[in-house]
N, C-alpha and C positions, 0 to 999 in steps of 0.2 A: 451348698447353701440353697435354701428353699425361699421363694419369694411369693408373697401373696399379693395378688392384684385385685382391687375392687372393680368388679365388672361394671358397675354403674358409672364409674368415673375414669377408669383406666389408671388410677393412682396406686402406688405401692402402699399397702397398709401393714406390712411386716416382713421381716426376714428371719429365717431360722437356720441355725447350723445343722449340717447333716451328721449323724452319728457315725463315727469311724469304726474300724475293725475292733479295736480295743473296747470301745464303748458297747458294741454288740455283744462281745464275749462277756463283758461284766454284766450285761442285762440278762443274758442267758443263765449266768451263774446265780444271780439274784433270784430269777424266776424258779430255778431248780430248788434253791434253799427255801423259798417261800412255800413251794408246794409240799415240801417235806413237813412243814409245820402246819400249813392251813388244811391239808387233807384230814387231819385229825381234830380239827377245831369243832367244838359243839355247834349243833344247828342254831342254838339261841344266839351264839356269837355271830354267826353268818347273817341272821336275820336282823340283829341289832345294827351291824355294819351297813346292811342295805338300807336300813331306815335312816341312818345318819348320812349316807350318801344322798339320799332323796332330799333330806333337809338341806344339805349343802347346795344342791341344784336349785331348790326353792329359793334360798337366800340370794342366789346369784342369777336368777332367771333372766333379768333384763340384760345383764352383761353378756351372758351366754348367747342370748338371741341376737343382740347387736353384732357380736363378733361373727356369727354365721351369716348375717345379712351383708356385712362388709366383705366377707371373703368369697361368698359364692352367689350373692345377689338375690336370694329369695326375700319375699316381703317380710318386714318385721313381724306382721301379725302371724304369718305362717311359721316364722322362727320361734316365736313365743310358744305357739301351739306345739311345735316340735319338742321344746324343752319340757313343756307340761306333760307330753306323752312319755317322755323319758322318766319323769318323776313317778308317773303312773306305773311304768315298767318295773322300776326299782321296788316300789311298794307291792306290786303284784307278787314278785318272787319272795319278798320278805313275808308276805302273808300265806302264800300257797306253796312255797318251796318245800317246807317240811312234809307236806302231804305228798308231793311229787316224788319224794325220796323214800317213801314207805316200802318196806319189803313185802313180798307176796309169798305165801306158803302154799304149795300144791302137793297132793298125794301122788306118789309114784307107784308104778305097776307092781313092783315087788313087795309092796306093803310098807314101804318107808315113805319119806317125804322130802321134798326139796325147798329150800328158801331161796328166792330170787332176790338178790340185793343189788342196789345201785351204788357203785363205788367210783370215786373220782379217778382220773387218769393221769393228769399232769398239765404242764403248760400248753396252752392252745393259742395259735397265732391267728389273728384276724387281719385280713387284707380288705380295707374298707374304702368306699367311694366318697365323692364330695357332695352328692345331691341332698342327702339328709345326714349331715356331718356328725350329729349327736345320736339320733335314733338308730341308725345303722349300727353303731357301736354298742349302744345300750342293750339292744336285743341280743347281742352276744355276751356282753360283760355281766349283766344281772344274773342270768342263769349260771354263768361260769363261776362267779362268786358263791352262789348257793350250792352248786354242785361240789364244792371243795377243790375246784381246779384253780388255776391262775391264768391271767391273760397278758398277751403281748399284742400291741396294735401297731400295724403299719397303715397309716392313714394316707389319703390322697395328698398329693404335693401342694395343691392350692388351698388346703384348709388346715395347715399346720398350727394356726392360731387356735382353732377349735380343738385340735388334738392336744395341744398343750393345756388347754382349760380343762379338758376331761381328766388329765393327770393331776391338775391342781385340786379339782373337786374330790378326788380320792385322798389326797393328802389332807385336805381340810376335814374330811370325815374320819380321819385317823386310821386309814387302811394300813395294814402291815406292809413293810418294805418289801417290794418285789411282787406283791399280789397282782398289781396291774402296772405295766410299763408302756409308755408311748415310745416307739422307736421311730425317730425321724430319719427314715431311710429311703432310698429309691428302689424301684422294682428289681433292679438287677441284684439286689442283696436277698430277695425272698427265697429263692431256691435253696441257697446254702442254709438258711435258718430252718427251713422245712426239713432239710436233711439231718440237722443236728439231733443227736440222740435225746437231748433233753426236751425237745418239743414233740408232743404226741399226736397233734392233729392240726388241722387248718381249716378255717372258714373264710369264704371270700364272697362279697357282694360287688359285682362289677360287670364288665363287658364279657361277651363270649370269648374273645381272644385271651383276655386276662385269665378267665376261668380255665381255659384249655391248658395254659401254661402252669398255673398252680396245681391243677389236677394231674399234669404229667410229673411235676416234681414230687407230689404226694404219692403217686403211683410208684415212682422209682424207690421211694423210701417205705412203701407199704404202710402208709399212714392214712387214717380217716380224713375225709374231706367233705365239706358241705358247701355247695355252690348256689348262689341266688344270682342268676344272670339276667339277661334282658327279657323284654316282653313286647309283644305287639297285641295288646289286650283288645278284644272286641267288646263293644257295647251294643246289644241286640235289642231292637225295639219292635214289638209285635202290636197288632191292631187293638188289643184289649188293654194296652198300657195307658197310663196317664201321660199323654204326649207332652203337656206343658212341663211337668215335673221331670220327665225323662230328658227333655232338651236342656232344661236349666242345669240338671245334674251333669248332663254330657259336657257342657261348657266347663263347669268346675273340674270335671275329671280330665279335661284336655289341657287346661291352662294352669292348673295348680303346679306350683314350683316351676312355672314357665315351661310346662310340659316335660320336665326333666325328672320323671319318676318311672320306675320300672312297671308300676301298676297303673299309670295313667291309661284311661281309655284312649286308644289311638285310632281304632277303626270303628266307625259307626255303621252298623249293619241294620238296615231299616226295611220293614216289610213294605211292599209296593202300596198297600192300601193307606198307609199313613206316612209315606216317604215325603211328599210335598209338604205336609203340615209340619212334620218334624224338622225338615230342612230349613224351612222359613224361620222357625223359632230358634233353631240352633245357630243359623248365621246371624240373626239378630243379636243373640247373646254374645257370640264371639266378637262382633263388631263393637259391641258396648264395653268390652273389657277396658278398664282404665290402665293405661301403661304410664309409669312414672317412677319417682323416687321410691325405692323399696322401703325406705324408712318412714314414709308418709302413711298415715293411718288409712287413707281412702284409696290407696293403690291397689289395683287388682292383680297386676303382674309387673314385675321388674325385669332386669336384663337376664339374658342367659348366663351361664357360669363363666364363659370366656368368649372372646371374639372367635376362637377356633371353633368352639361348639356351635356358635351361631352360624358361622360360615358353613359348617358341615350340614346343618339343617337345610340351609338355602340351596346348597348343591344338590341334595336329595329332591327338593321341590323342582329344581331345574330339570333333573333327570326324569322325574315323573311326568312333567309337561312334555318333554321330548319323546316320552313313551305313550303319549296320547291322552294324559289326564288333563282335566280342566281345572285351572285355578280360579275359583270364583271371586276371591278377594284376598288381600293381605299377603302374608309370608314375604314381607319386604324388609330389607335393612333400614334401620332408622339412622339418618345422618346425624349422629352425635357421638361424642367420646364414650366408649364403652362397648358393651355386647348386646346392643338392642336390636330387636325386630318386632314386627307386628304379628298377631295370630293370623292364621290362614285356614282355608277350607278347600279341599280337593274333592272333585267328583269325577266320574267316568274313568276311575282307575281300572286298568287291566289287572285282574287278580293274579295273573301269571307274569307280570312285569317284575323286573328286578327290585324296584323300590317298593312294590306292594309286599314283598316277602321280608323287607327289612323293618327294623324299629326306627321310627322317626322320634328322636329324643329332643323334642322341642314343640312349640305350641302350634302345630299344624295337624289338622285332622283329615282323614280320608273318609268320605261318606259313600256307602254302597246301597243299592237297591236290590232286594231279593223277593222272590215270589212266594215263599212258604218257609215253614220251620225247617224242613229238611235242607233247603238251599242256605238258610241262615247258619245252621250248624256246620255244613260242609265248608262254607266260606270261613267261618270262625276258626276251623281246624286247619285251614289251607295255608299255614305258615309254619316255619320251623320252631316257633316258640309255643309255650303253653304255661304262662305264669298265672295271670288272673283273667277274669271275665265279668261282665255285668249283663244281666238280662232284665228286660222290662216287659211284663205281662200280667194279666189278671187271671190267666187260665192255669189251674193247678196241674193239669196234665202237661202243659207246655213247661212249667217249672221243672216237673220231674224229668222230662226229656233233656232240658238244658243241663240240669244238674248231673245227669248220668252220662250224656254224650259229648259235652264240650270237653276237649282235651286240655285241661288246665288244672293247676293245683288249687285254685280258689274260684268261686263263682258267687258273686253278690246278687241277690234277688231284689229288684226294685230299689236299689240303693247304691250309694257310692262305694266301691271297693276300697277298703282301708285295712291295714294291719292293726291287730289288737293283741295285747299280751296273753289273752286267753286262748287263742286259736292258732293252729298251725299255719305257718307261712312258707311258701316255696312253690316250685313249679316242676313241670315235666318237659320232656324234649330238650331243646337247646336252652330252655330257661333254668336248667340246673337240676340238681337232686339233693335230697335231704330236706329237713325242715327246721325252721326256727320257730321260737316262742312256745308258750304253753309247756306242758311237761315234755312234749315231743322234742322241742329244741334243746332243753336241758339234757335229755337222755342221749342225744346224738353223741356227746363227748363224755360218756360214762361207761364204765365196765358193768354190764349186766352179768353178775356172777352167780352161778348156781352152787349153793351150799347143800350138799347131799347128805341125808341121814338114812341109814338102813332101817330095817324093820326092828321095832321095839327100841329105838335109840331116839332119845329126845334132844332137842336143841340145848346145847350147853353140857351134854354128858361128856 
């Protein structure tokens, strides 16, 4: 049995039965049967379904958003924005998916030619986290449907209400039986599902530990895996930057989703010439964050997803202070029912300390002072992760240096880093491998098949 706890109140908001062994077998059989039919579906049928799914989400936007807020604590405004992003994602693949699937013809050395075709592979298992309970799923689901594959979802235990709603939206849109199935299962069932011959690949967004376990299971079964893991994203500020805008954006980047985002800016790396000016503005912005009822329109930050998550962040802050860091303010438990804490700012962090190498998955920022661009890049890269990054500068040469030399899968220039359906999303180092979104994400779980034609042989002969 799964129990969803409202992190704002500590109250139970739902209970959900766990799928048993027979239920898992039935789901796998349905997925296998659905693929045999869906793989041959016309592209028009796929795009029409994606459009209907988007319509269903649009019609139920408020209910979807409120469920996410109750289950994991994000503000209602950010939950609505997440649902809207999902709608955009479905429509993106409905519009652009056929183009992503176009074949390419190349001439071969022997005078013949080859046609490179994208073909579906089968059921794909997605192991998804709680922090963006809809968008994380949609950026796997929309391209899966367009590709001609089918999807299986193992969602986080604390957002089973959101998982059930995703299934309901598929039914409301008239999706074929088995095209997508929510599997309310615990983590100990994942390896066996990956090993099942009917599952062809797996994608995971989550922690480094969970990623390692799933990768091991996929490796034993010799199956494709895409991993989007943690990040300790740097936000670098240089003297030519708009300091006011950089500081305001840094606040948003650190407290969005209560700091529980893989691509939240977590380390503010600031040139010495503008360090004091930036820190003053950044601290003022962090102190001004309104904490309260996540359902309220004017709330800037709600609770963390759970008391355990909140306590883990506070423990990291305590270790950072023990290792010599200065807590300038905040990062305190709020004495009320639920998973509440205040935003905080750390300075004087030893870059070689244990905590400095970790991801702080909550609303606490570390601010560093550096002497030049070389030191900024070196510090940005001096962590095991390489997911995202954000750089603030008016110098074109510096932009090129950052884009080339920062070890990350994504770099935002003078802007907040955010995923978008059009661009590849993913990281390097311990942040995982593979890409989501755009044509790249869809192609991850497709068979790029070469159809070879000899000299003087035409396609179709």
